[in-house]
C-alpha positions, -999 to +999 in steps of 0.1 A: +016+037-047-015+049-064-030+038-097-018+069-117+019+064-106+017+026-113+003+033-148+031+058-156+057+033-145+041+006-167+041+029-196+077+039-190+088+003-190+069-003-222+083+029-237+120+019-228+115-014-246+098+003-277+124+031-279+153+005-275+140-016-303+132+014-323+167+028-319+183-004-331+160-006-362+165+032-369+203+027-367+203-002-391+179+015-415+200+047-416+232+028-420+218+008-450+203+039-465+236+058-463+255+029-478+230+025-505+231+062-514+268+062-514+270+032-537+245+049-560+267+081-562+299+061-568+282+041-596+271+073-613+306+088-609+320+056-626+304+066-659+321+100-658+355+083-650+350+058-679+344+087-702+374+106-691+395+074-693+385+068-729+394+104-739+428+100-722+435+066-739+425+079-773+448+110-769+476+089-754+477+107-720+496+092-691+471+076-667+492+079-635+491+117-636+455+121-645+437+094-625+458+079-597+451+097-565+440+089-529+404+083-538+408+070-574+432+044-589+432+032-625+455+004-635+458-011-670+454-050-671+476-072-692+451-100-691+415-102-700+395-101-667+369-128-661+348-106-636+335-073-649+309-068-622+309-038-598+319-047-562+312-025-531+331-031-499+340-011-467+377-003-462+400+018-442+417+047-460+433+080-452+407+108-449+415+136-473+410+164-447+416+148-413+449+130-422+438+098-404+425+065-412+387+064-416+361+039-426+353+045-464+332+029-491+351+013-519+341+005-555+362-019-576+354-029-612+372-042-643+361-023-675+372-024-712+378+012-725+390+020-760+400-017-766+419-020-733+410-034-699+415-014-668+409-020-631+392+010-616+392+015-578+372+043-561+369+052-525+345+077-510+339+091-475+310+075-457+294+084-423+309+061-396+288+037-377+299+054-344+286+088-357+253+072-367+250+055-333+256+087-314+231+106-335+205+079-331+211+077-293+207+115-290+175+115-310+160+085-290+169+101-256+153+134-266+122+117-279+120+095-248+123+126-225+096+144-245+074+114-245+079+109-207+071+145-199+039+144-221+029+111-208+032+122-171+013+154-176-013+137-198-018+108-174-024+130-144-048+152-164-067+122-177-067+103-144-082+133-127-112+131-150-114+093-155-108+084-118-130+111-103-160+088-100-138+060-084-124+085-058-158+098-050-170+061-045-141+055-021-150+087-002-186+077+002-177+042+013-153+057+039-182+076+053-207+047+051-221+037+084-238+004+087-261+018+114-275+043+091-307+028+075-305+051+044-291+033+013-255+039+001-256+064-027-228+061-052-218+087-080-231+081-115-205+073-141-204+063-178-175+039-173-187+003-175-162-011-149-171+016-124-208+010-129-203-027-121-183-018-091-209+006-078-237-020-083-217-046-063-208-022-035-244-010-033-257-046-029-230-054-004-239-023+017-276-031+016-269-067+028-246-054+055-272-030+068-299-058+068-276-082+086-265-056+111-300-046+120-312-082+122-282-091+145-288-060+166-325-068+170-316-104+179-290-094+204-313-069+221-342-093+222-320-122+234-305-101+261-339-088+273-356-122+271-327-138+290-329-113+319-366-120+325-363-158+333-331-151+352-349-125+374-378-150+379-355-178+389-335-156+411-367-144+429-379-179+435-345-189+449-347-159+473-381-172+484-366-206+488-338-194+510-365-179+534-379-214+539-375-228+574-372-265+562-339-260+543-309-280+555-275-264+554-265-285+524-297-273+505-291-237+515-255-240+501-269-253+468-294-226+465-268-199+472-246-214+446-275-213+421-281-177+429-245-168+423-245-186+390-277-167+379-260-135+389-229-143+369-251-153+339-269-120+341-236-101+343-223-121+314-253-112+293-250-075+301-212-076+293-217-093+260-244-069+250-222-040+260-193-054+240-215-058+209-228-022+212-192-009+215-180-029+185-210-015+165-200+020+175-234+027+190-219+051+215-210+086+205-177+100+215-179+132+236-157+161+227-145+167+262-151+147+295-136+157+328-118+125+337-105+140+370-141+145+384-152+111+370-122+093+387-128+111+420-165+101+420-157+064+411-131+063+439-157+076+463-181+048+452-154+021+459-144+037+493-161+009+513-146-019+492-110-005+498-118-004+536-133-039+537-100-053+522-078-030+542-062-017+511-039+014+512-049+039+485-023+064+472-036+090+446-020+118+426-050+131+405-044+163+386-075+185+384-093+195+352-080+166+330-103+165+300-103+137+274-125+130+243-144+101+260-180+090+262-191+096+298-210+063+301-181+043+287-156+062+306-175+053+339-176+017+329-138+017+321-129+032+355-153+009+374-137-022+358-101-011+364-108-002+401-128-034+406-099-054+393-074-035+414-094-046+445-105-081+435-071-093+424-052-075+453-039-090+484-055-083+517-038-053+533-021-045+499-018-011+481-034+006+452-016+036+435-034+058+411-018+086+390-037+109+366-022+137+345-027+153+311-008+124+293-020+092+310-038+073+337-018+048+357-033+022+381-008+001+400-017-025+427-001-054+446-012-090+439-001-124+428+017-128+395-006-135+366-008-171+354-008-159+317+010-130+300-007-098+312-016-085+277-034-117+271-059-108+297-074-083+273-088-112+253-124-123+259-130-150+286-093-150+295-090-153+332-062-150+357-060-185+370-091-206+376-111-179+394-148-189+391-162-155+401-147-137+370-164-137+336-132-128+319-148-099+301-138-069+323-105-061+307-118-071+273-145-044+277-118-019+289-097-027+257-127-022+234-135+011+250-099+023+245-098+011+210-131+029+202-115+062+214-081+055+199-065+054+233-034+032+239-036+008+269-009-014+283-008-041+310+025-050+327+037-068+358+071-066+375+064-069+412+030-053+410+002-051+384+002-019+363-023-006+339-012+024+317-037+043+296-021+070+273-044+096+261 
């Protein structure tokens, strides 16, 4: 959910509360005002009724015929009343036109007219609370609908202008490459918060570039400097093996040291390669012929298959092209084929299938000592094999991730690697 939609929802929640409270307040104010105006009208009408009553008493008219009706009652009192104040109340009475009981306003007062005391009772039609409630609800709903429509349109129009610098900042950050030495350029804005955000992002990008280039330089130098003493030590060990005075035990120790140096050299190259893949230092080719690459790799491993007496079955479609860096693709195939030979049983089988959708490599061998997918982790080995660095499949996984290619490793009765393009 984006910021604009969230803002609208928050405003709608606030609007519901405000309109609800406003509706209640409006209902009460209108009810009080109607009652007030009705009481004022009835009080003014009382003066006219008193004048007419005085005329009727002076002329000796019968009050029942002239004043007693549905909305006006005049009754002569035999005793002097104590209370002569006007009293307003709500009451139920028959509506003069609807012929049904309705809520009405009632005025009751005791007055002396022409030396006599009379009780005067008036009722008048008043707007019912239910009618006021319905009217207020209709008004509030229409105002809320209008407010919602204006707010949605206005918010989208304002956000398009206000959030334009923020969206441009996101777009430039998305395109930011730590390998590019040029500084991150962010759009100018007059909004204080966006200015602060751009300053922080600019500083973070500059530090990331500095740290990346420092780490890259260190890794390259460390890898290069490490290979030099390894090569020197390996060369001296080669000279030592040519010595005629070595015993069998000494020769075994020298050979073991040479193998350790070889593994150390391979480990350094593998770690350097992983670092370069993670830093996206390899470009992705638009189209690489995987069929030709696989055939060439199989030809390079031909002698290794023969040395271990492995049966090779292939079903390779021609002209399969994938968006794959050629150098990384070659490393990927080399690692997979090397594993299918190294971890295979003597006289076992290797089956390879390549089509437009996927590459499948299946080989015999002992069941892995750990879950197959766990072997994609760095330095994770199948068993306690000392001649494996535990980085072969980790490199394969990094190459696949770089190219957004799905890879899976399963084992039923045989090892199976599936790469889905």
